[in-house]
C-alpha positions in Angstrom: 0.0 0.0 0.0 1.3 3.5 -0.7 1.9 5.6 2.3 1.0 9.3 2.7 4.5 10.4 1.7 4.2 8.5 -1.7 0.6 9.9 -2.1 1.9 13.4 -1.4 4.7 13.0 -3.9 2.3 11.8 -6.6 0.1 14.9 -6.1 3.1 17.2 -6.1 4.2 15.7 -9.6 0.6 15.9 -11.0 0.2 19.6 -9.8 3.6 20.6 -11.2 2.7 19.1 -14.6 -0.5 20.9 -14.7 1.0 24.2 -13.6 3.7 24.0 -16.3 0.9 23.5 -18.9 -1.1 26.4 -17.5 1.9 28.6 -17.7 2.3 27.8 -21.4 -1.4 28.6 -22.0 -0.9 31.9 -20.2 2.0 32.7 -22.4 -0.3 32.1 -25.5 -2.9 34.4 -24.0 -0.3 37.1 -23.6 0.8 36.8 -27.3 -2.7 36.6 -28.6 -5.0 39.0 -26.6 -7.8 38.5 -29.2 -8.7 35.2 -27.6 -9.6 36.8 -24.3 -13.3 37.2 -23.9 -13.1 38.3 -20.4 -10.8 37.7 -17.5 -10.4 33.9 -17.1 -12.5 33.2 -20.1 -10.9 32.5 -23.6 -12.0 31.6 -27.1 -9.1 29.8 -28.6 -10.9 29.5 -32.0 -9.9 33.2 -32.6 -6.3 32.2 -32.5 -4.3 31.3 -35.7 -4.6 27.5 -36.7 -1.1 26.6 -35.6 -1.9 28.2 -32.1 -5.2 26.3 -31.9 -3.3 23.0 -32.7 -0.9 23.8 -29.9 -3.6 24.6 -27.4 -5.5 21.4 -28.3 -2.3 19.4 -27.5 -2.1 21.2 -24.1 -5.8 20.6 -23.2 -5.5 17.0 -24.2 -2.4 16.6 -22.0 -4.3 18.2 -19.0 -7.2 15.8 -19.6 -4.7 12.8 -19.7 -3.1 14.0 -16.3 -6.6 14.0 -14.9 -7.2 10.5 -16.1 -4.0 9.4 -14.6 -4.9 11.0 -11.3 -8.4 9.1 -11.3 -6.8 5.9 -12.3 -4.2 6.2 -9.6 -6.9 6.5 -7.0 -8.8 3.7 -8.5 -5.8 1.6 -8.5 -5.3 2.3 -4.7 -9.0 1.4 -4.1 -8.8 -1.9 -6.0 -5.6 -2.8 -4.2 -6.9 -2.0 -0.8 -10.3 -3.7 -1.5 -8.4 -7.0 -2.1 -5.5 -6.6 0.5 -7.2 -4.9 3.4 -10.6 -3.3 2.9 -10.5 -1.7 6.3 -7.8 0.6 5.0 -10.1 2.3 2.4 -10.6 5.7 4.1 -13.3 8.3 3.6 -11.0 10.7 1.7 -10.4 8.0 -1.0 -14.1 7.2 -1.1 -15.1 10.8 -1.4 -12.6 11.5 -4.1 -14.1 8.7 -6.3 -17.6 9.8 -5.6 -16.8 13.3 -6.6 -15.0 12.3 -9.8 -18.0 10.2 -10.8 -20.3 13.1 -10.1 -18.0 15.3 -12.3 -18.3 13.2 -15.3 -15.8 10.3 -14.9 -18.4 7.8 -16.1 -15.8 5.1 -16.6 -15.5 4.7 -12.8 -17.6 1.5 -12.4 -20.9 1.6 -10.8 -19.9 -1.4 -8.7 -17.1 0.7 -7.2 -19.5 3.5 -6.3 -22.1 1.1 -4.8 -19.3 -0.6 -2.7 -18.2 2.8 -1.3 -21.7 3.8 -0.5 -22.2 0.5 1.4 -18.9 1.1 3.3 -19.6 4.8 4.0 -23.4 5.2 4.1 -22.8 8.7 5.7 -21.5 9.9 2.4 -25.0 9.4 0.8 -26.1 12.6 2.3 -23.0 14.5 1.2 -23.4 13.3 -2.3 -27.2 13.1 -2.8 -26.8 13.2 -6.6 -24.5 10.3 -7.0 -27.3 8.0 -7.7 -28.1 9.9 -10.7 -24.7 8.8 -12.1 -25.4 5.1 -11.7 -26.7 3.3 -14.8 -25.7 6.2 -17.1 -25.0 5.1 -20.6 -21.6 6.0 -22.0 -21.4 3.3 -24.7 -22.7 4.2 -28.1 -24.0 1.5 -30.5 -22.9 2.1 -34.1 -25.4 2.1 -36.9 -23.4 -0.6 -38.6 -24.4 -3.1 -36.0 -21.2 -5.0 -36.4 -18.7 -5.6 -33.4 -15.5 -7.5 -32.6 -15.9 -7.9 -28.9 -13.3 -9.2 -26.4 -13.8 -12.9 -25.7 -13.0 -12.6 -22.0 -13.4 -15.5 -19.6 -16.1 -13.9 -17.5 -19.3 -15.9 -16.9 -21.6 -12.9 -17.1 -20.2 -11.9 -20.4 -20.2 -15.4 -21.8 -23.8 -15.9 -20.8 -24.7 -12.8 -22.9 -22.6 -14.1 -25.9 -24.6 -17.3 -25.6 -27.9 -15.4 -25.7 -26.8 -13.8 -29.0 -25.7 -17.1 -30.4 -29.0 -18.7 -29.6 -30.8 -16.1 -31.5 -28.6 -16.7 -34.5 -29.1 -20.5 -34.2 -32.8 -20.1 -34.0 -32.8 -19.0 -37.6 -33.5 -15.2 -37.2 -32.5 -13.5 -40.4 -29.5 -11.3 -40.5 -27.9 -12.3 -37.2 -24.3 -13.6 -37.3 -22.0 -14.7 -34.5 -18.5 -16.1 -35.0 -16.1 -16.8 -32.2 -12.6 -15.9 -33.4 -9.2 -15.9 -31.7 -9.6 -13.7 -28.7 -12.9 -12.1 -30.1 -16.5 -12.6 -30.8 -17.6 -11.2 -34.2 -21.2 -10.1 -33.8 -23.1 -8.6 -36.9 -26.9 -8.0 -37.1 -27.0 -5.1 -39.7 -29.9 -6.8 -41.7 -31.8 -8.1 -38.7 -35.5 -7.2 -38.2 -36.0 -3.9 -36.3 -37.3 -5.6 -33.1 -34.3 -8.0 -33.0 -32.0 -5.0 -33.5 -33.4 -3.4 -30.5 -32.9 -6.5 -28.3 -29.3 -7.1 -29.6 -28.5 -3.3 -29.1 -29.3 -3.6 -25.4 -27.4 -6.9 -25.1 -24.2 -5.5 -26.9 -24.4 -2.4 -24.8 -24.4 -4.5 -21.6 -21.6 -6.6 -22.9 -19.5 -3.5 -23.7 -20.2 -1.9 -20.4 -19.2 -5.0 -18.5 -16.0 -5.4 -20.7 -15.1 -1.7 -20.0 -15.5 -2.4 -16.2 -13.2 -5.4 -16.5 -10.6 -3.5 -18.5 -10.8 -0.5 -16.0 -10.1 -3.0 -13.2 -7.2 -4.7 -15.0 -5.6 -1.5 -16.2 -5.9 0.1 -12.8 -4.2 -3.0 -11.3 -1.5 -2.7 -14.0 -1.1 0.9 -13.0 -0.7 0.1 -9.3 1.8 -2.7 -10.1 3.7 -0.4 -12.5 4.2 2.2 -9.7 4.9 -0.3 -6.9 6.3 -3.6 -8.1 6.9 -3.5 -11.9 8.7 -6.9 -11.9 5.2 -8.5 -11.5 3.7 -7.1 -14.6 2.4 -9.5 -17.1 2.1 -9.3 -20.9 -1.7 -10.0 -20.9 -2.5 -7.0 -18.8 -0.2 -4.8 -20.9 -2.0 -6.1 -23.9 -5.4 -5.2 -22.5 -4.2 -1.6 -21.9 -3.1 -1.3 -25.6 -6.2 -3.0 -26.9 -8.4 -0.6 -24.9 -6.6 2.3 -26.7 -7.3 0.7 -30.1 -11.0 0.6 -29.4 -11.2 4.2 -28.5 -11.0 4.2 -24.6 -9.2 7.5 -24.5 -9.3 7.7 -20.8 -6.6 5.0 -20.4 -3.6 6.9 -19.1 -0.9 7.6 -21.7 1.9 6.5 -19.3 0.3 3.1 -18.9 0.3 2.7 -22.7 3.9 3.9 -22.9 5.0 1.6 -20.2 3.3 -1.4 -21.8 4.9 -0.7 -25.3 8.3 -0.2 -23.7 8.1 -3.2 -21.4 6.7 -5.5 -24.0 8.0 -4.4 -27.4 6.1 -7.2 -29.2 3.0 -5.2 -28.6 4.3 -2.7 -31.2 3.9 -5.3 -33.9 0.5 -6.4 -32.8 -0.9 -2.7 -32.5 1.3 -0.6 -35.0 -1.3 2.3 -34.9 -0.8 2.7 -31.2 3.0 2.3 -31.4 3.1 5.1 -34.0 1.1 7.4 -31.8 3.6 7.0 -28.9 6.6 6.7 -31.1 8.6 9.5 -29.6 8.2 8.0 -26.1 9.5 4.6 -27.0 12.9 3.3 -26.1 
């Protein structure tokens, strides 16, 4: 478990990185007063294209630092939940509740529900937290074709079997093929009522898969910071796979560590390796 000194050091690093970026943004504002709407409010769209591109990079970096911070707290929560639940304190609990309320939808509902069970007094402090539970943040594409992670989880496998049973029953336009590490689901030409049912099922599958990935990546993050010799290829691969399917909240430093620690991932996921090319050893 990380002690208070380590926690403090982490926060100092996070704050110094954000302050450095804010200083650069202030320098841009000084050079381009036309973007100032009023004190503290800026419209970067009024800046030249090259400046807007620079600002976008800085804002993306700030967002990623925020994701790192949230994952760091999630990693600590998961570790303590398994190692010694009595060590989960109210400050950690309140941090995760607040971040969930502030739009960090990837924090699993199961984490929030567990926290509220452990600290029922926080229900009064966060009366709107229940509004965040069950929120949908997975969008089902119009193409109705998916390559889903074939994870060994009984809840997920049960839902895969439900889709397979629909396909086996002879419903037109439903295709399910189990491939290496993935389940290919396609129902582009299925009847409207079947599409509706399968949309709901696929949405549940993707939400569950995201929850599993968040847990595994948070665990990777904790091990990376505390005992990197124990890191395994499969967890590194999950982190990179998550990036390929558009889960942008996965911390960049996890992706970089995975690609550097397990170089074979660069061949498996060349587009991600290219994105982080300048950080690879």
